[in-house]
Each structure stands twice: as C-alpha cells, then as structure tokens.
N, C-alpha and C positions, 0 to 999 in steps of 0.2 A: 176306564173304558167308556164311561158316560160322556166324557169330554171329547173323545175322538169322533163319536158319531155325529154330533152337530157340525164339527169341522169338516167331516167328509161330505155332509149334506150341502154345506156352503160351497165347497170345491165343485161338487157335481152341478149345483145350480149355476155357478160361474161358467163352467164349461158349456152347459146347455145353452145359456144365454148367448155366449159368444158364437156358437155354431148356428144359432137361429137368426143372427143378424142378417139383414138383407145384403145381397151382393151389390157391389158398385154398379150403377146403371151403365149400359154401354155408352161410350162417348159418341157424340154427334160426328158424323163423317166430316172431315175437313172440306172446306169449299174448294172448288176447282173452277178456274177461269177457262172458258171455251170460246173460241172464235171459229165460226163456220159461215160459209157463203150461202145465202138463201137463194130462192128461186128467181129473185130480181137481180141477182149478181152482186148484192151488197153484203159486206161482212157484218154479221151479227155477233156482238159480244155479250155473252151470258155468264152467269155465275151459278154453280150448282147450289141447291138448297136441300139439305138432308139427303145428299147423294143423287139428286135428280137435277138435270139441266133443262131449262125451258125449251119447249118445242120450237123447231125451225122448219118453216114451210119451204119445200123444194119442188122441183119439176121432176117428172118421170125420168129415170135413168141419168139424172144430173150427177156429174162428178163434183163432189163437195169437198173442197179443201177444209181441213180441220186442224186447228192448233189448240193444244191443251197447255195450260200454264200451271205447273206444279211449283212448290217452293224449291229453290236451288239445292236445298239440303237433300232432296230426293234424287239428285243426279246419279245416273247409273242404274236406277231401279228399272227392271223390265216392266213393260206395259202390254197387256193383252187387250185388244179391241175386238169384241166378238159380236157379229150381227145376230140378233135374236129372231128377226122376222124376215130374213132374206137380205139381199144386198151383199156388197163385198167391200173389204178394206184392202187398200194397197199402201205400201210404204215400207215394206220389208220388216225386219226385226225392229220392233218399237222399244226404245229405251229413252228414259228421261235424260235430256242433254244437260251439260253443265249450267246452261241458262235456266233450266227448269222446264223447257219446252219439249213437247212431243208433237211431231208434224206427220200427218198422213192424209189420205183421201178416203172418203166413203161414197159409194155409189149405190143408192137404193135401187129397187127394181122398177119395172114399168107400171105396175099396178098402183092405183091410188090407195092411200091408207097410211097407217103408222108403221114406221121402221125404227125399232129400238136397237141401240148399240151399247153393249155393256163394256165399260172400260175398267180394268182392274190392274192394281199394282199388288205387291205382296202384302200391303198394309191397308188398302182401301179399295172401294169400288164406287163407280158413278154410272148412272143411266142417262145416256143422251137419246133424245127422241127427235126424229125427223118425220115430217108428214108430207107425202107426195100428193099434190093437189091435182085433181082431175081437170085437165085443160078444158074439157067440155062442160064442166060444172064447177067453176071456181067457188071457193068458200072464203069466209072471213076468218081471220086468225082466232077470234074468240070461239067460234063453233068447232074449230079443229081441236081445241084443247079438250072438248067434252066427248069426243068420239073414242 
C-alpha cells in the first residue's frame, strides 16, 4: 500500500501539470489585400495588419469600388461586409470567387468622419476604414489617422 500512494501522487501531479499548461495563443489573422478608390479617384492598394486595413480618404457620398483578394483556397466562402458607422454596401451576395477576389462597392454617408466596414468570412474578419473628408476643411492623411 505504501508503494501505490507515491505512484498516485505522481499521476495526480502529472495530470495537474498538463491541465495547467497555457493554451495555444490565437493565431494572427491572415493578411488581406484590399484595393479601394480614394477621394482623388486613384486606386489605393493596402494590406491588412492584425485584421485592420489602413485608412482610405474619400469624398462625402462617394461610391467606392472595393476589391478584396483572398487566397484562392477560400473560393466559395461567403463574405459579409457590414457597415458599422453608416453607409451602404452594394454588390449582391458576396462570395470569394475562384480567383480569390471579392468585388463590391461601399458608399459612406455625407457627414465627415470615419466609416468602418467589417468584412467577415467563416474563418476570419478584417476592419476596413474610410474617412470622409470635409470639403470645407480638408485634412492631411496623418491627422485623419488619429481621429
């Protein structure tokens, strides 16, 4: 009986140590390539970093063509593009094409300020940000990032 007790203690210690091990940290979201037309009518190509896409400056009520580039392995995945601060998305039912592309338009509202767009697939999400510039009070790109 004296031999079994230390063995049971070792087994208990092993189970406790295994259960106390830290969980695997969450994976960094994969990067996403985004092309969007800015307020000057030029296409800006950006890549998401930690699920966030750099800010794009646009005009009030501008219809902004947006192209997302996912890996082609995600072809067929449904995509939801949800405006968080107003604005509207057009493009019908969004699905990753065989090329990995998703194409739609986003139209922010008329008021100056930040308009966020949450893009989600079943396995990841990204935040796109657009900033409507006040035509009566233009700003530089660097100051828009801090608002």
